[in-house]
C-alpha positions in Angstrom: -54.8 253.4 70.5 -52.7 252.5 74.0 -53.5 249.9 76.3 -54.8 250.4 79.6 -53.7 247.4 81.0 -50.4 244.9 80.9 -52.5 242.7 78.4 -52.8 239.1 78.4 -50.6 239.1 81.5 -53.5 241.5 83.6 -56.2 239.2 82.6 -57.9 236.3 84.3 -56.8 233.3 83.0 -60.1 232.6 82.4 -60.2 235.2 80.3 -57.5 235.4 78.6 -58.7 231.6 77.7 -62.8 233.8 76.2 -60.1 236.1 74.6 -58.4 233.4 72.4 -61.7 232.4 71.9 -63.2 235.4 70.5 -60.8 235.9 68.0 -61.9 232.3 65.9 -65.6 233.2 66.9 -65.5 236.4 65.0 -65.5 237.1 61.2 -63.7 238.1 58.6 -64.4 241.5 60.1 -63.5 241.3 63.6 -67.2 240.8 64.7 -68.5 238.7 66.4 -71.8 238.1 68.9 -71.2 239.5 72.4 -74.5 236.7 74.3 -73.2 235.0 77.2 -74.8 232.0 76.5 -73.3 231.5 72.8 -70.3 232.8 73.3 -69.8 231.1 76.9 -70.9 227.8 74.5 -67.7 228.0 72.3 -65.2 228.8 74.6 -66.0 226.7 77.4 -68.0 223.0 75.8 -67.9 221.0 78.8 -67.7 223.5 81.5 -71.0 223.9 83.1 -70.3 225.2 86.3 -69.2 228.5 84.0 -72.1 231.1 84.3 -73.3 233.8 82.2 -72.0 236.6 85.0 -68.8 235.1 85.3 -68.8 235.6 81.1 -69.8 239.5 81.6 -67.3 240.0 84.0 -64.3 238.0 81.9 -65.3 240.5 78.9 -65.4 243.5 80.9 -61.9 242.2 82.0 -61.4 242.0 77.8 -62.5 245.5 77.1 -60.5 246.9 79.5 -57.4 245.0 78.3 -57.8 245.8 74.9 -60.2 248.0 74.2 -62.7 245.6 72.6 -65.4 247.7 71.5 -69.1 246.4 72.4 -72.8 247.4 71.3 -75.7 246.7 70.8 -77.7 246.6 67.9 -82.2 245.6 67.9 -81.5 244.5 71.5 -78.3 241.6 69.7 -74.9 242.7 71.0 -71.7 242.1 69.7 -68.4 243.0 70.1 -65.6 244.2 67.3 -61.6 243.7 67.8 -59.9 247.2 67.0 -56.8 244.9 66.4 -58.4 242.8 64.6 -56.7 244.6 60.9 -53.7 244.5 62.6 -53.0 240.8 63.5 -55.2 239.3 60.8 -54.3 238.9 57.3 -57.0 237.7 54.4 -56.7 238.3 50.9 -60.5 237.0 50.3 -63.2 238.7 53.2 -66.9 236.8 53.4 -69.4 239.0 53.6 -69.7 240.5 56.6 -71.4 238.3 59.4 -72.8 240.9 61.7 -73.6 244.9 61.7 -70.9 247.1 62.5 -70.8 249.5 65.6 -71.4 252.0 63.5 -74.9 251.1 63.3 -75.6 250.4 67.0 -74.9 252.1 70.2 -72.8 251.0 73.2 -73.3 247.7 75.3 -71.5 247.3 78.9 -70.6 243.7 79.1 -70.6 243.5 83.0 -73.4 242.4 85.2 -75.5 245.3 87.0 -74.1 246.1 90.6 -76.5 245.9 93.4 -76.2 249.2 95.3 -74.6 249.3 98.2 -77.0 249.6 101.2 -76.7 253.1 103.2 -75.8 253.6 106.9 -79.2 253.6 108.6 -80.1 250.2 106.2 -76.9 248.3 107.7 -77.4 249.6 110.9 -80.9 248.2 111.0 -79.4 244.8 109.5 -76.8 244.1 112.2 -80.0 245.3 115.1 -81.8 242.3 113.7 -78.5 239.6 113.2 -78.1 241.0 116.9 -82.0 240.2 118.1 -81.9 236.7 116.4 -79.3 235.5 117.9 -79.9 236.3 120.6 -83.1 233.8 120.1 -80.7 231.3 119.6 -79.9 228.3 122.0 -75.6 229.2 122.0 -73.5 226.5 120.6 -71.3 224.8 123.2 -67.8 225.1 123.0 -67.0 221.4 122.0 -69.3 221.5 119.1 -67.7 224.5 118.0 -64.5 222.6 118.2 -65.5 219.8 116.1 -66.3 222.3 113.4 -63.1 222.0 111.5 -62.1 224.7 108.8 -62.9 222.5 106.0 -66.4 222.4 107.6 -66.8 225.5 107.0 -65.8 225.9 104.0 -67.5 222.8 102.1 -70.9 223.7 104.1 -70.8 220.2 106.1 -71.7 221.8 109.2 -75.4 221.1 108.4 -78.2 222.7 110.2 -75.8 224.5 112.4 -77.2 227.7 110.7 -74.1 229.5 110.5 -72.8 231.8 107.3 -71.3 228.8 105.1 -67.4 230.6 104.9 -64.9 229.9 102.3 -61.7 228.3 105.2 -58.1 230.2 104.5 -57.2 228.2 101.5 -59.9 225.3 101.7 -62.0 224.2 98.5 -64.3 226.5 97.2 -66.2 225.3 93.5 -64.4 228.0 91.6 -60.8 226.3 92.9 -61.5 222.3 93.1 -60.0 221.4 90.1 -57.1 222.9 90.0 -56.6 221.0 93.3 -58.3 217.5 92.2 -55.6 214.1 91.5 -55.5 214.5 87.1 -57.1 210.8 86.8 -55.1 208.5 84.6 -55.0 208.2 80.4 -56.9 205.5 79.8 -56.6 203.5 76.7 -59.3 205.0 74.7 -57.3 208.9 75.0 -54.3 207.8 73.1 -56.1 206.5 70.1 -58.4 209.2 70.2 -55.2 211.3 70.1 -54.2 209.2 66.7 -57.3 210.0 65.3 -57.7 213.6 66.1 -53.1 213.9 64.8 -54.8 211.7 62.2 -57.4 214.3 60.5 -55.4 217.8 59.2 -58.8 220.0 59.8 -58.5 218.6 63.5 -54.8 218.6 64.3 -54.0 222.2 63.6 -56.6 223.1 65.2 -55.5 225.5 68.0 -54.6 223.3 71.3 -57.3 224.5 73.7 -59.7 222.9 70.6 -58.3 219.8 70.2 -58.1 219.5 74.3 -62.5 219.5 73.8 -61.7 217.5 70.7 -59.5 214.3 72.7 -62.5 213.8 74.7 -65.6 213.6 72.4 -63.5 210.8 70.7 -62.8 209.2 73.2 -66.2 209.0 74.4 -67.5 207.3 70.8 -64.7 205.0 71.3 -65.8 203.4 74.8 -69.1 203.0 73.1 -68.1 200.4 71.2 -67.4 202.5 67.9 -63.9 202.4 65.8 -61.3 205.4 64.4 -62.6 204.3 61.4 -65.7 205.3 61.3 -65.3 208.5 63.4 -62.7 209.6 60.6 -65.0 208.4 58.1 -67.5 210.5 59.1 -65.8 213.3 60.5 -64.9 214.1 56.7 -67.9 213.9 55.3 -69.5 215.7 57.8 -66.3 218.5 56.8 -66.5 217.9 52.7 -70.6 218.8 53.3 -69.3 222.6 54.3 -72.1 223.1 56.9 -69.7 224.5 59.4 -68.0 227.1 59.9 -63.6 227.0 59.8 -63.8 227.6 63.1 -66.8 225.3 63.9 -64.5 222.0 65.3 -66.1 220.9 68.0 -70.1 221.7 66.8 -68.5 220.0 63.3 -67.3 216.6 65.1 -70.1 216.5 67.5 -72.9 216.5 64.0 -70.2 213.8 62.6 -70.6 211.7 65.4 -74.3 212.2 66.1 -74.8 210.6 62.7 -72.8 207.8 63.0 -74.7 207.0 65.7 -77.8 207.1 64.5 -77.0 205.4 61.3 -75.4 202.5 63.3 -78.7 202.4 65.4 -80.7 202.0 62.0 -78.5 199.6 60.8 -77.3 201.3 58.1 -73.2 201.8 59.2 -71.2 199.3 60.7 -69.4 200.6 64.2 -66.2 199.6 62.8 -65.4 201.1 60.1 -68.7 203.7 59.4 -69.3 201.8 56.0 -72.9 200.2 54.3 -73.1 196.9 56.3 -73.8 194.6 53.0 -69.9 195.7 51.7 -68.4 196.0 55.0 -65.0 193.9 55.3 -64.9 193.4 58.8 -65.5 189.8 60.0 -64.5 190.7 63.9 -63.4 193.9 65.5 -60.3 195.7 63.2 -56.8 194.6 65.5 -56.1 198.6 66.1 -59.8 198.5 67.9 -59.5 195.9 70.3 -59.5 195.9 73.6 -56.3 197.3 74.9 -55.5 195.1 77.5 -51.9 195.0 80.5 -49.1 194.3 77.7 -50.9 196.8 75.6 -49.9 199.4 78.5 -46.8 197.9 79.3 -45.7 198.0 75.7 -46.6 201.6 75.4 -45.0 202.7 78.2 -41.7 201.0 77.9 -41.3 202.6 73.9 -41.6 205.8 75.5 -39.2 205.1 78.0 -37.3 204.4 75.0 -38.0 207.3 73.4 -37.1 209.5 76.7 -40.4 211.5 76.3 -43.9 211.3 78.0 -47.6 210.9 75.7 -48.0 214.0 76.3 -45.1 215.7 74.8 -45.1 213.0 72.3 -48.4 214.1 70.9 -47.3 217.9 71.1 -44.3 217.1 69.1 -46.5 215.2 66.9 
């Protein structure tokens, strides 16, 4: 089966990430649910500005690039990756979780496009626009000069009545994050990376998964939970087998939620996670004490001595 596009290189970057996530979301037969809400929540759990329309548009790109089959069974959308057998070797498969494409009917993942207005409707809209604008007082040239390209792009004209049109090169909701300066790394981020690295299941997870796990651990540390408690609860929840192998993120969330609940009930130490009656903690563990300026200086000096950055050290580990 030949692809109709150059593959990954021809995809929107967000569509590439979504396609990678679809491989992790699929069962042992290369099938998965294509619900924009479910699939989008799995692939982009922290990107609240991504809509179901975005997900469906990217699924359409993926279908054209990789011939992914989208189908519907009992009103529920699914997908099947035809190249699954070629790239995945599974010695012992589990039972299929989702129906096969043969059991359903084709499903179009792309949003329904509205019909473009015909010439007569366009003419009517244009005449109404001209009539409406002639009834409004004209804006003075001095006022117009005050409206910069950035103001047009960000809607800062207030109630001038003009349509908000992004200026060329101006900021929009989609590219604002790309231009934003990344905040400096916080002490909790370095400790959180170590926690993830010390848990084999998380250390071996895909890079995009680890980038979601680290902020969860860092937030728990800022809330006062120790690395030992976080690791202990994560391992405990893993051992219960309640989550699939590809559900690293919801699994860690569940572990942190349980740790928070137990600490609130007084049945777990916030530092080590053990029962307070058996807890050896008499003070805040040294590994979890507040990070000082001297600690940061020592850490940066060690990185300089090694000739690496914090990110390079994390990737190398």
